[in-house]
N, C-alpha and C positions, 0 to 999 in steps of 0.2 A: 504494500500500500504506500503510494507516494503522493503526499499532499503538499502542494507548493504554498506553504504558509507565508513566505515573503511576498509572493504575488498577491495573496488575499489581503494582507495588511497594506501593501502598497496601493491596492485598488481603491482605498478610501480617499485618496487624494483626487480632487477633481481635475488635476493636471495630468493624471495618469491616462495615457492613451488619447484617443479621439472620441469626443462625445458625439454620438449619432443623433442626438436630439437638440434642436435649436431652442433658443429661449422662447421664441414666439410659439413654438409647438407646445412647450411645457405650460406656457401661460394659457393657451387655448384649452388644453386638457384640464387645467385647474379651474377654469371658468365653467366648463361643462360639468365638472365634478360638483361645483358649488350649486349650480342650477338643479342638479339631480339629487341634491342632499335631502335627507328627511327633514320635513317641517320648514322648507323654504317656499315662499308663496308665489314666486314670479311666474312659473309655468302652470297656471290654473291650479295652484296648490300642489298637493302630493300627486294629483292625477297625471300631470305632464312631467313633474319632477321626479319624485321618489319612485313612482310606479311607471314612469315613462323613460326618460333618458338616464335615470339612475339605475336601471336594470343592466346587468352585464351584457345581455343580448343586444341592447341598443348601444351601450357604451363601447363595445368592441368595434362596431361599425364606425362610430364617431372617431375613435382613436385610430383606426386603420386609415380613414380618410385624412386625418391630420398628419399622420406619420408617412403617408404615401405608400402604405402596404395594406391594402384592404383585405387581401386573402389571409394574411397572418392575423389581422384583427378579427376577422370573422371566425376563423378556426379557434382562436383563443376565447372568444366570447361564448361560443357554444360550450366549451369545456368548463368555463367558470360558472356559467348560468346553470349547468347541470348539477353543480354542487348545492346550489341554493334553490333547487327546483321546488322543494316542498316547504320552503320557509314562508311563514306568514308574519305580519307585523301587527299583533293585537294591541290596539291603543298606542301608547308611546313606547312599548317594550320592543327593543330591537335585538333579536337573537344574535345576528351577525350583520355587520355593516357591509353589505355587498356593494354599495356605491364606492367606498374607499378601496375595497378589494379589487373592483373592476378598473377604476381609473388610475390605480398605481400598478397593480399586478399585470394587467394586460400591456400597458406601454413598456414596462421594464422587460417583459418577455419578448415583445416585438423588436425593440432596439438592440437587445442582447443576442438576437438570433436564436432564441430558445423555442421550444415546442409548446403546444398547448398545455402539456403536463407541467412545464415550467411556470406558466401563468397560474395554474392551479396551486402549485407549491407556494407561490408568492401570495395568492389570494387568501388562503386559509388563515395564516397569522395576521394578515392585514385586516381581515374581517373582524377578528377578535379585538385588535387594536382600535378599530373604528368605533366599536361599542363603548370602550373606555373614553375615547375622545368625545363621543356624542353625549355621554352622561356628564362629563366634565363641563362641556359647553352649556348643557341645559341647566346645570347648577349655577353657573355664572349668570345666565340669562334670567334666572328667577328673581334677581334683584331689581331688574328694570321695571316690571309691572307695578311693584310697590311704589317706586318713584313716580311712575305715570299716574297712579291713583292720587298721590299727593298733589300733582299738578292739576288733575281733574277737579279736585276739591276746591282749588283756587280759581277754577275756570280758565286755566292757561292751556289752550288747545295747542299752542306752539310747543310747549314743554312735553305734552303727550306725544306729539309727532316725533320730537327728538328722541324720546325714550324708545319708541317703536323702531326707529332707524338704528339706534345704538344697539338694541337687542339683536336685530338682524345682522348688524355688522360683525358681531361676535361669530356667528355661523360662517360669514364670508371669510373672515380672517383665518378661522380654524381650517376650513376645507380648502379654500383657494391657495393659501400659502403653503400648507403642508403638502398638498398634491403637486403643486408647481415645483417647489423646491426639491421634493423627493424624486420626481421624475427627471429633473434636469441634473441634479447632483448625483442621484443614484444610478443613472444610466451607465456611466463608465464603470461604476462599482459592480453592477450586475453583469456587465460584459466580462470583466476580469474574473469575477467570481465563478462564472460558468466555465471559463477556460482553465481555472486553477483546480476545480473539483475533480477528483478521480472518477473513473468511468462507473464504478460500482455505486457511487452516490447518485450520479445522473440516472443510472438504471433504476435505483430505488425511487427517485422522484418521478420517473416515468410510470412505474407500476402504481405508485400512490396516486398519481394524477389520473390514472384510469379507474382506480377503485373508488375514489371520492365521488365522481359523477354517479356511479352505481348506488352509493349511499344516498345521494339526493333523490334518485328515482325511488329508492326504498321508502324514504320518508313520505314522498308523494303518494305512493301506493297505499301506505298505511292509512292515509287520510281518506282516499277515495274508494277503497275496496271495502265492501260491507259483508262479503262472504269469503272465508279463508281459501276456498278451493279456487277462487279467481286468480290467485297468484300463479297458478300453473299456466294460465293463459299468457302471462308475462314471460314465464320461462319458455313456453312453447314458441313465442315470438323470437326470442334470442336463438334458440336451437334451429328454428326454421330458417332464419336469416343466415346463420353460420353454415348450415348444411348446403343451402342452395345459392348462396351468394346474392341474395336479393338486395335491392336498393331500399332506402328508407321509404321512398315514394310507393314502391310496390307493396312493401309491408303495410303501409298505411291503408291502402285500398283493401287488402286482405283483412286487416283488423276491423275496418268499417263494415265489411260484409259479414264477418263473424258476429259483430256487435248487433247488427240489424236482425240476423237470424235468431240470436239469443233473445233479444227484446220481443220479437214477434212471437216466439215460442212461449216465453214466459207469460206474456199478456194474454195470449190465446188460451193458455191453460187455465188462467185465472178468470177467463170470461170477459176480459176487458178489451179484447180484439176479436174481430169477426172477419173472416175472409169472404168477400163478395165478388161477383163477376167483374166488377169494375176496379177491384183492388182490395186493400186492407183498410178497414175502417174501425173506429172504436165501437164497442158494443153499445155505448150510450147513443152514438150517432145513428147506428142502425135502428135502435129502438125508437128514436125520435122520427126517423124516416117512415118506419112502419106505422107508428101512431098517426103521423100526418096523412099517410095514404088511406088509413082506415077512416079518418075524419072526413077526407074528401069523398070517399065512397058513401058514407052515411049521408053527407049533404046531397050527393047526387041522387040517392034513393028517395030522399024526401022531396 
């Protein structure tokens, strides 16, 4: 095992090697990271921000466009998004800050020439770090509403506006500065780090990067599957794809067909679906049609 410790230590210097990320690129990435941060109001609240451009699936495309490598950005975004696939944000509780994980992990992986597994390896600890930063920011911001209340009691609308802007500025400074500086200063470090690491460590990161998305799918399945036997459908999909070399699109259509057959069979068995000459209709719809026809026949006889 040969680990080049001098190269790792030397990579902390921003003068080490050539930085593949320009300042304007780091600034743009930091700006989008702020707009996609949780509880930032500018893009229709959390709808366009946290649940929009804050998702790794969107962030990877944005980062790829800014860095001029859309393919790498797209591949990394899929891998990072898969980790957090089953994550929800109940109220203000953030299990993992996928915004920080995406807007730092993906750019560092792209500029360092790493694989999507590298982005996953960066994203996991960054997500945990982001939760701590989010809670720290929220603690500081808690002081501003009390000051705004005092201004409101005095009828000072200008003071209330200042407090609102000041509270939002804390989020801006936290997310914009941290993401921009980390992307710009950390880019050469990430490049040198990947070059200095031995092959077995890179192989471990690659395997871990492939396992973590599977964990994300498992969390999602735990939420949406209401019968335990349905997990075999998921396993069947993996085996079927590996055996016949199907594309994701082909597997999607097969899954839709199986789902439709299952739903039709289940509802027909429970009497909620009825097969008619014109297609499949709900039992209630068929009963309403029959009752309507009987009513029309009675009216005709009268």
